[in-house]
C-alpha positions in Angstrom: 0.0 0.0 0.0 1.3 3.5 -0.8 0.4 6.5 1.2 0.3 10.0 -0.1 -0.3 12.9 2.3 -2.2 15.6 0.4 -2.8 17.9 3.4 -3.2 17.9 7.1 -6.5 18.7 8.8 -6.6 20.9 11.9 -6.3 18.8 15.0 -8.0 19.0 18.4 -11.0 21.2 17.6 -13.7 18.6 18.5 -14.0 17.6 22.2 -15.7 14.8 23.9 -19.3 16.2 23.8 -18.9 17.3 20.2 -17.9 13.7 19.3 -20.8 12.3 21.3 -23.2 14.7 19.5 -21.9 13.5 16.1 -22.6 9.9 17.1 -26.1 10.7 18.5 -27.0 13.4 16.0 -26.2 11.3 13.0 -28.1 8.3 14.3 -31.2 10.2 15.4 -32.6 11.6 12.2 -36.1 11.5 10.8 -36.9 7.8 10.9 -37.3 7.5 14.7 -40.3 9.8 14.6 -42.2 7.3 12.5 -41.0 4.0 13.9 -43.5 3.6 16.7 -46.3 3.4 14.1 -44.4 0.6 12.2 -43.8 -1.2 15.5 -47.4 -0.9 16.8 -48.6 -4.2 15.5 -45.8 -6.0 17.3 -46.6 -4.6 20.7 -44.4 -6.1 23.4 -42.2 -7.7 20.8 -41.1 -4.3 19.6 -39.3 -3.7 22.9 -37.5 -7.1 22.5 -36.6 -6.1 19.0 -35.1 -2.8 20.3 -33.1 -4.7 22.8 -31.7 -7.0 20.2 -30.8 -4.2 17.9 -29.3 -2.2 20.7 -27.2 -5.1 21.7 -25.9 -5.6 18.2 -25.2 -1.9 17.9 -23.2 -2.1 21.1 -21.1 -4.9 19.7 -20.3 -2.7 16.7 -19.6 0.3 19.0 -17.1 -1.8 21.0 -15.4 -2.9 17.8 -15.1 0.7 16.6 -13.9 1.7 20.1 -11.2 -0.9 19.9 -10.1 0.0 16.4 -10.1 3.8 17.1 -8.0 3.4 20.2 -5.5 1.2 18.4 -5.5 3.2 15.1 -7.0 6.6 15.4 -6.7 7.5 11.8 -8.8 10.0 9.7 -11.4 8.2 7.7 -12.3 5.8 10.5 -14.0 2.8 9.0 -12.3 3.4 5.7 -8.9 3.6 7.3 -9.4 0.4 9.4 -10.6 -1.5 6.3 -7.6 -0.3 4.3 -5.1 -1.2 7.0 -6.5 -4.7 7.5 -7.6 -5.7 3.9 -5.6 -3.4 1.6 -6.2 -0.6 -0.9 -8.9 -2.3 -3.0 -11.2 -3.1 0.0 -10.4 0.3 1.4 -11.4 2.1 -1.8 -14.7 0.1 -2.1 -15.6 1.0 1.5 -14.7 4.7 0.9 -16.5 4.8 -2.4 -19.7 3.2 -1.2 -19.8 5.0 2.1 -19.2 8.4 0.5 -22.1 7.8 -2.0 -24.3 6.8 0.9 -23.6 10.0 2.7 -24.5 12.0 -0.4 -27.8 10.2 -0.6 -28.3 10.7 3.1 -27.9 14.5 2.7 -30.6 14.5 0.1 -33.0 12.2 2.0 -32.7 14.3 5.3 -33.2 17.6 3.4 -36.4 16.2 1.9 -37.6 14.9 5.3 -36.8 18.2 7.0 -39.0 20.1 4.6 -41.8 17.7 5.1 -41.8 18.3 8.9 -42.1 22.1 8.3 -45.6 21.5 6.9 -47.5 22.6 10.1 -45.6 26.0 10.0 -45.4 26.8 6.3 -47.9 24.5 4.5 -48.2 26.6 1.3 -44.5 26.5 0.9 -44.0 22.8 1.6 -46.9 21.7 -0.6 -45.6 23.6 -3.6 -43.1 21.2 -5.2 -40.8 23.9 -6.7 -40.7 25.9 -3.5 -40.2 22.8 -1.4 -37.3 21.7 -3.6 -35.7 25.1 -3.3 -36.1 25.0 0.5 -34.6 21.5 0.8 -31.7 22.6 -1.5 -31.2 25.7 0.6 -30.9 23.5 3.8 -28.2 21.4 2.2 -26.1 24.5 1.3 -26.6 26.0 4.7 -25.0 23.0 6.4 -22.4 22.8 3.7 -21.6 26.4 4.5 -21.4 25.8 8.2 -19.0 22.9 7.7 -16.9 24.8 5.1 -16.6 27.6 7.7 -14.8 25.3 10.1 -15.0 22.0 12.0 -15.2 23.7 15.3 -18.4 25.6 14.2 -19.9 22.4 12.8 -19.2 20.7 16.2 -20.9 23.5 18.1 -24.0 23.4 15.8 -24.1 19.6 16.3 -24.1 19.9 20.1 -27.0 22.4 20.1 -29.1 20.6 17.6 -28.6 17.2 19.3 -29.8 18.7 22.6 -32.8 20.3 20.9 -33.8 17.1 19.0 -33.7 15.1 22.2 -36.3 17.4 23.8 -39.5 16.0 22.2 -38.3 12.4 22.4 -37.4 12.7 26.1 -40.6 14.6 27.0 -42.9 12.1 25.3 -40.9 9.1 26.7 -40.8 10.4 30.3 -44.4 11.6 30.1 -45.7 8.3 28.8 -44.5 6.6 32.0 -47.4 8.3 33.8 -49.9 6.7 31.4 -48.2 3.3 31.1 -50.7 0.5 30.4 -49.3 -3.0 30.4 -52.0 -4.1 27.9 -50.2 -2.0 25.3 -47.2 -4.2 25.6 -49.0 -7.6 25.5 -47.8 -10.1 23.0 -49.2 -9.6 19.5 -52.6 -11.2 18.6 -52.5 -14.8 17.5 -50.9 -14.9 14.1 -49.9 -17.6 11.6 -46.5 -16.0 11.6 -44.1 -17.6 14.1 -43.0 -15.4 17.0 -39.4 -15.8 15.9 -40.1 -14.4 12.4 -42.1 -11.5 13.9 -39.1 -10.7 16.2 -36.8 -10.8 13.1 -39.1 -8.3 11.4 -39.0 -6.0 14.4 -35.2 -6.2 14.6 -35.0 -5.4 10.8 -37.1 -2.3 11.4 -35.1 -1.1 14.4 -31.6 -1.8 13.4 -31.7 1.0 10.8 -32.0 3.5 13.6 -28.5 2.8 14.7 -26.8 3.5 11.4 -24.2 6.3 12.0 -22.8 5.0 15.3 -19.4 4.9 13.6 -19.3 8.6 12.7 -17.0 9.9 15.5 -14.2 7.7 14.0 -14.1 9.5 10.7 -12.9 13.0 11.6 -10.2 11.6 13.9 -7.6 14.2 12.9 -9.9 16.9 14.3 -10.7 15.2 17.6 -8.8 16.1 20.8 -7.0 13.1 22.3 -8.6 10.7 19.7 -7.3 7.5 21.3 -9.5 8.1 24.3 -12.2 10.5 23.1 -13.4 8.5 20.1 -13.9 5.2 21.8 -15.7 6.8 24.8 -17.8 9.0 22.5 -18.8 6.0 20.3 -19.8 3.8 23.3 -21.6 6.5 25.3 -23.3 8.0 22.3 -24.6 4.5 21.3 -25.8 3.7 24.8 -27.6 7.1 25.2 -29.2 6.7 21.8 -30.5 3.2 22.7 -31.9 4.5 25.9 -33.7 7.4 24.2 -35.1 5.0 21.5 -36.5 2.5 23.9 -37.8 5.0 26.4 -39.5 7.1 23.7 -41.1 4.0 22.2 -42.5 3.0 25.6 -43.8 6.5 26.0 -45.6 6.6 22.7 -47.1 3.1 23.0 -48.4 4.1 26.5 -49.9 7.4 25.3 -51.5 6.2 22.0 -53.9 3.2 21.7 -52.4 0.4 19.5 -55.0 0.6 16.8 -54.6 4.4 16.5 -50.8 4.1 16.6 -50.7 1.6 13.8 -52.4 4.0 11.4 -50.7 7.2 12.7 -48.6 9.3 10.3 -47.1 11.3 13.2 -47.0 9.0 16.3 -44.9 11.3 18.5 -47.2 14.2 17.7 -50.2 12.2 18.6 -48.6 11.2 21.9 -47.5 14.8 22.6 -51.1 16.1 22.0 -52.4 13.8 24.7 -49.6 14.7 27.0 -49.5 18.5 26.8 -52.5 19.5 24.5 -52.8 20.8 21.0 -49.5 22.6 20.8 -47.7 19.3 21.5 -48.0 18.3 17.8 -46.3 21.5 16.8 -43.5 20.9 19.3 -42.8 17.5 17.9 -42.9 18.7 14.3 -40.4 21.4 15.2 -38.3 18.8 17.1 -38.3 16.5 14.1 -37.3 19.4 11.8 -34.4 20.2 14.1 -33.5 16.5 14.3 -33.2 16.4 10.5 -31.2 19.6 10.4 -28.8 18.3 13.1 -28.3 15.0 11.3 -27.9 17.0 8.0 -25.1 19.0 9.7 -23.4 15.9 11.1 -23.4 14.1 7.8 -22.2 17.2 5.9 -19.1 16.9 8.2 -18.6 13.3 7.3 -19.2 13.8 3.6 -16.0 16.0 3.5 -13.8 14.2 6.0 -14.0 10.7 4.6 -13.0 11.5 1.0 -10.3 13.7 2.4 -8.7 10.8 4.1 -9.0 8.6 1.0 -7.4 11.3 -1.1 -4.5 11.5 1.3 -3.8 7.8 0.5 -4.2 8.3 -3.2 -7.5 6.4 -3.4 -9.7 9.4 -4.2 -8.9 12.3 -6.6 -6.4 14.7 -5.1 -8.8 17.6 -5.2 -10.9 16.0 -2.4 -8.0 16.2 0.0 -7.2 19.9 -0.5 -8.1 22.1 2.4 -9.4 25.6 2.4 -7.8 28.5 4.3 -10.1 27.5 7.2 -8.7 24.0 7.3 -11.7 22.2 5.8 -12.1 19.9 2.8 -14.3 22.5 1.1 -14.1 21.1 -2.4 -15.2 17.6 -1.3 -18.2 19.1 0.5 -19.1 21.3 -2.4 -19.0 18.4 -4.8 -21.2 16.4 -2.4 -23.6 19.3 -2.0 -24.0 19.6 -5.8 -24.7 15.9 -6.1 -27.2 16.0 -3.3 -28.9 19.0 -5.0 -29.4 16.9 -8.1 -30.9 14.1 -6.0 -33.3 16.5 -4.3 -34.4 18.0 -7.6 -35.1 14.5 -8.8 -37.4 13.9 -5.8 -39.6 16.8 -6.7 -39.6 16.1 -10.5 -42.5 14.2 -11.9 -41.4 10.7 -13.0 -38.2 10.8 -11.0 -39.5 10.4 -7.4 -39.3 6.6 -7.6 -35.7 6.9 -8.9 -34.8 9.1 -5.9 -36.3 6.5 -3.5 -34.4 3.7 -5.3 -31.1 5.6 -5.0 -31.6 6.2 -1.3 -32.4 2.5 -0.8 -29.2 1.6 -2.7 -27.1 3.8 -0.4 -28.3 1.9 2.6 -26.2 -1.2 1.7 -23.1 1.0 1.2 -23.5 2.0 4.8 -23.7 -1.5 6.1 -20.8 -3.1 4.1 -18.1 -1.3 6.2 -19.5 -2.9 9.3 -18.7 -6.3 8.0 -15.1 -5.4 7.1 -14.5 -3.6 10.4 -15.9 -6.4 12.6 -13.2 -8.6 11.0 -10.5 -6.0 10.8 -9.7 -6.4 14.6 -7.9 -9.7 13.8 -5.8 -8.2 11.0 -4.7 -4.7 12.2 -1.0 -4.4 11.6 1.1 -4.3 14.8 -1.8 -5.1 17.0 -2.6 -8.2 19.1 -5.8 -9.8 17.9 -8.6 -10.3 20.4 -8.7 -13.5 22.4 -10.9 -15.2 24.9 -14.1 -13.4 25.9 -12.9 -10.3 23.9 -13.1 -12.3 20.7 -16.8 -12.8 21.1 -17.6 -9.1 20.5 -16.4 -8.9 16.9 -18.0 -12.2 16.1 -21.4 -10.9 17.3 -20.7 -7.6 15.5 -20.1 -9.5 12.3 -23.3 -11.5 12.7 -25.3 -8.3 13.4 -23.9 -6.6 10.3 -24.8 -9.6 8.2 -28.3 -9.6 9.7 -28.6 -6.0 8.7 -27.6 -6.7 5.1 -30.0 -9.6 4.9 -32.7 -7.3 6.3 -32.1 -4.9 3.5 -33.7 -7.3 1.0 -32.4 -9.1 -2.0 -33.0 -6.3 -4.5 -31.2 -3.7 -2.4 -28.2 -6.1 -1.9 -28.0 -6.8 -5.6 -28.1 -3.2 -6.8 -26.0 -2.0 -3.9 -23.3 -4.6 -5.0 -23.5 -3.2 -8.5 -23.1 0.3 -7.2 -19.9 -0.7 -5.3 -18.5 -2.4 -8.4 -19.3 0.7 -10.5 -16.5 2.5 -8.6 -13.8 0.2 -9.7 -13.0 2.1 -12.9 -12.1 5.1 -10.8 -9.8 2.9 -8.7 -8.1 1.6 -11.8 -7.7 5.2 -13.2 -6.2 6.4 -10.0 -3.8 3.5 -9.9 -2.8 4.0 -13.5 -2.3 7.7 -13.0 -0.1 7.1 -10.0 -2.7 7.7 -7.3 -4.7 10.8 -6.5 -4.9 12.0 -10.0 -7.1 15.1 -10.5 
């Protein structure tokens, strides 16, 4: 493997709580606000599914904690994969993950605009105006991140605190209305309980995507060997607690039949808890949640290709820093690509294509988990895990495989094609001597 240092990012600008907010903020996006409705039919099994998914996520968090303490390199999961499996695997992980972050920006911007409907319905329900608003949101967070990693970190801390407010309020408030009947086993069904539990796990595991994000801007984190592992584990634990508590709260506040057909379960729960203005509070919280996640992923969409460019596995331009020490070009390219995706979502005939592309990006987020769960045995200069410690990466690998299976055959097929589509770029960079362009 050859290494080419294109530029050096500013170090030590992200502290512990900024790293925790990146982990939590990138995991908690728009999906959690709709999940209780999807889980309503499973009743008590939904809590079991959350516990299984949280346990699997913790296994992955422990894997990333180990890797980041041993090898706190910029690029995180890409850097670990490259160190353990070589340039080709490293490139495929970087390529797929980067494309997934671009798709994530577009999806979050569209979701954010949707949650603004209670406040500016005429704007949100006009396709052209909604598209412009979503695009504006993308470029606002790109601007924040271009302005500096420290500013992006501060925005992430504030938005993470604000997005937790409606989730915590509904979760805690629901405890005063708790009804054990709401958590009874699902009605008698021809579907075996094991298969129902698998369905719940598949629904809930997506909510933990992003737990790895603190590992990626490692060069910008203070004391990364200690900060990143702690932030990854604590961020994952806190997020799991919020997810489970808020689900219990909503299921306690909203009757099962009503919850199953709800398009805004947290808003319904908040209305029962605090009155009519509760729905507006949740809608605002969901919008802030999307904006915070948008900001966090905008940081990642610049930091990861910067690390790959430093190793000659992405075009050199992606590794060049601005006068403020940020990979501005990489973020601007990603912003432009996300803009195109958002425009597709609001164009007649292209909405299904937008949805399909977002679905493809999901697999590209999961593949690195498989590589990293095995990388702990191959990291150069490090002792592989043994005894009880070896169980953790095994469970993390199984969880990652379960997540990929849960994505569905079509997603796996086209996601694999998307990964292979990047190989010509890898060949071109190698033929050009690495980092061309």
